C-alpha positions in Angstrom: -25.6 20.3 4.8 -27.1 23.2 6.4 -29.9 25.6 4.7 -27.5 28.5 4.8 -24.7 26.3 3.1 -26.9 25.0 0.5 -28.2 28.7 -0.3 -24.5 30.0 -0.5 -23.5 26.8 -3.1 -26.6 27.8 -5.2 -25.7 31.4 -5.5 -22.1 30.5 -6.5 -23.4 28.1 -8.9 -25.7 30.8 -10.4 -22.7 33.4 -10.5 -20.7 30.7 -12.3 -23.5 30.0 -14.9 -23.5 34.0 -15.5 -19.9 34.0 -16.2 -20.0 31.2 -18.7 -22.7 32.9 -20.5 -20.7 36.0 -20.5 -17.7 34.1 -21.7 -19.7 32.5 -24.6 -20.9 36.2 -25.7 -17.2 37.4 -25.8 -16.5 34.4 -27.9 -19.3 35.3 -30.3 -18.1 38.9 -30.6 -14.6 37.8 -31.4 -16.0 35.4 -34.0 -17.9 38.2 -35.7 -14.9 40.4 -35.6 -12.9 37.8 -37.4 -15.8 37.0 -39.6 -15.4 33.5 -39.2 -15.8 30.8 -36.3 -12.8 30.8 -34.2 -11.8 27.5 -32.6 -12.0 28.7 -29.2 -10.9 26.0 -26.7 -12.3 25.5 -23.5 -10.0 26.4 -20.6 -9.3 23.9 -17.8 -11.6 24.2 -14.9 -10.7 23.5 -11.4 -13.9 21.0 -11.4 -12.2 19.0 -14.2 -9.3 18.0 -11.9 -9.9 14.9 -9.9 -7.4 13.4 -7.5 -6.1 10.3 -9.1 -7.0 7.4 -6.6 -3.9 6.0 -4.9 -3.2 2.2 -5.7 -3.7 0.4 -2.5 -0.5 -0.6 -0.7 1.1 -3.6 -2.0 1.7 -6.3 0.5 5.5 -7.1 1.1 6.3 -10.2 -0.7 7.0 -12.7 2.1 10.7 -13.8 2.2 10.9 -17.3 0.9 13.2 -19.3 2.8 13.7 -22.9 2.3 14.9 -24.7 5.2 17.8 -27.3 4.3 17.6 -30.7 5.7 19.5 -31.7 8.9 22.8 -32.9 8.2 24.1 -36.1 10.0 26.0 -34.0 12.7 22.7 -32.1 13.7 19.8 -33.5 15.8 17.2 -30.8 15.4 16.4 -27.2 14.5 16.1 -24.5 17.2 13.8 -21.6 16.5 13.7 -18.6 18.7 10.7 -16.2 18.0 8.9 -13.4 20.0 5.1 -13.9 20.1 3.0 -11.2 21.8 6.3 -9.7 23.1 7.3 -12.9 24.9 10.5 -14.9 23.6 9.9 -18.6 22.8 12.5 -21.2 21.9 11.4 -24.6 20.4 13.3 -27.4 18.9 11.8 -29.0 15.8 12.7 -32.1 13.3 10.5 -31.1 10.6 11.8 -28.4 8.0 8.4 -28.0 6.8 7.1 -27.0 10.1 9.9 -24.2 10.2 9.1 -22.9 6.9 5.6 -22.5 7.7 6.4 -20.7 10.8 8.7 -18.2 9.0 6.0 -17.7 6.4 3.4 -16.8 8.8 5.2 -13.9 10.7 3.4 -11.2 11.5 3.6 -8.1 14.1 2.5 -10.5 16.9 5.0 -13.4 15.7 8.5 -12.6 14.7 11.2 -15.3 14.0 14.6 -13.9 15.6 16.9 -17.1 15.0 16.9 -20.3 13.5 19.9 -22.5 14.2 20.7 -26.2 14.1 21.9 -27.9 17.1 23.8 -31.0 17.8 22.8 -33.8 20.5 24.4 -31.9 23.3 22.4 -28.8 22.5 25.3 -26.8 21.0 24.5 -24.7 18.0 25.9 -26.2 14.7 24.7 -23.8 12.2 22.8 -20.3 11.8 20.1 -20.6 9.3 18.0 -17.4 9.8 18.5 -14.3 11.9 
């Protein structure tokens, strides 16, 4: 803070104190007129208000998808995802690996489709996407 700013702030604080003294004198005069103390309440001041801290944004709950076991007519899972802007397609046998992949999606890794395929590579069922 520059010295000129500090001087100006100090002047304003002194002016504020003088005004509080003046208010106190006015309240005492009013109490003398009434013959008894009057319960003057302190008015709210701008310095009383503090911005309520905003709660941190809640992380979106990851969609929990349980990958079903393969049926007898299905040979594997075919997962299609985009990683760092490049589309990738993989075949997997383990449903736990697919569940882990679905749970670990980020801005750099986004699963776009999950299908089951038969031995000839034809899509049997769409599970996700």
